[in-house]
N, C-alpha and C positions, 0 to 999 in steps of 0.2 A: 459469545460472539461480540466483537467490537466493531463498530462502523466508523468509517473515515471518509473524508472528501479529498479528492485531488483536484486542485484548481490551478489556473495558470501561474499563480505566485509560487506554488510548490515547485514548479519546474525551473525556477530561477535560483534555487539553492543547490548546494553540492550533495546534500543528504536530507532525508526526511526521517524523523523519529516518530514512531507511533507507540505511545505508552498504553498498555492494556490493563488499566486498573491499579497497578502497583508499580513503584519505581523500578523494580527488578524484572518486570515483565514488559519488555519492549522489543521492537524491531527497528533496526537501522537500515534503511533502504537507500541505495544510491539513486540519484536523480534519473539515471538511465532506466531503472526499473519503473519509476513513476511515469516517465515519459512513454514507455512502451504500453503501459496500461492505459494512460490517458488517450493515446492515439489509436488504440485498438478499436476497429469498427464495431465490435460487439460489446464494448464497455458500457456499463450502466451509466446513463445520463440522468442527472438530477432533474426532476420534472419542473421545478421552479426556476432553476438557474442552469441553462443548457451548457454553460462553459465549465460546469463542475461534473466530475465523474465520481461515482459512489463505489466504495469497496468495503468488504467485511472480512475481518480476520477471525479464524477459528483457531484458538490457541491449543486446543486438544490435538489437532492434526497439523498445526503450523501451516495452514493453507489460507490463501487469500482469494476469496470469491469476488470477481470483478466484472463478469460479463454474462450475456445471454448464453443459453445452452450450458450453463454451469461452468463457464470458463474459470479456471483456478490457476494459481501460482503456488508452487512449493516455496514457502518463505522460511523454512527451517534454518537455512544458511544465514539469514539476517537476524535471527533471534539472539538478542544480547550481543550483537556485533559491536566492536569497539573501533573507533577511529585510530588509525595507525597500526591496527592489527586486523584490518578488514580482510575478509576472505571471500 
């Protein structure tokens, strides 16, 4: 499992890259995905910094846990995605 933060700066880019330990183990997310997680009312909020949302990637299932009640996102379509060939 790999943990990440989504902060307001994340939402100003076109894409967000999350590298999971090694260079060939990454997810390329469009900002629209980050924004939907950030704005979700059930999203985990960082206890110290309320403007930050917390998410965790499980590479074994390509799922992103981001909210209360086990809210998850299938992120298999973002695994090793490439700009210009984005699906």
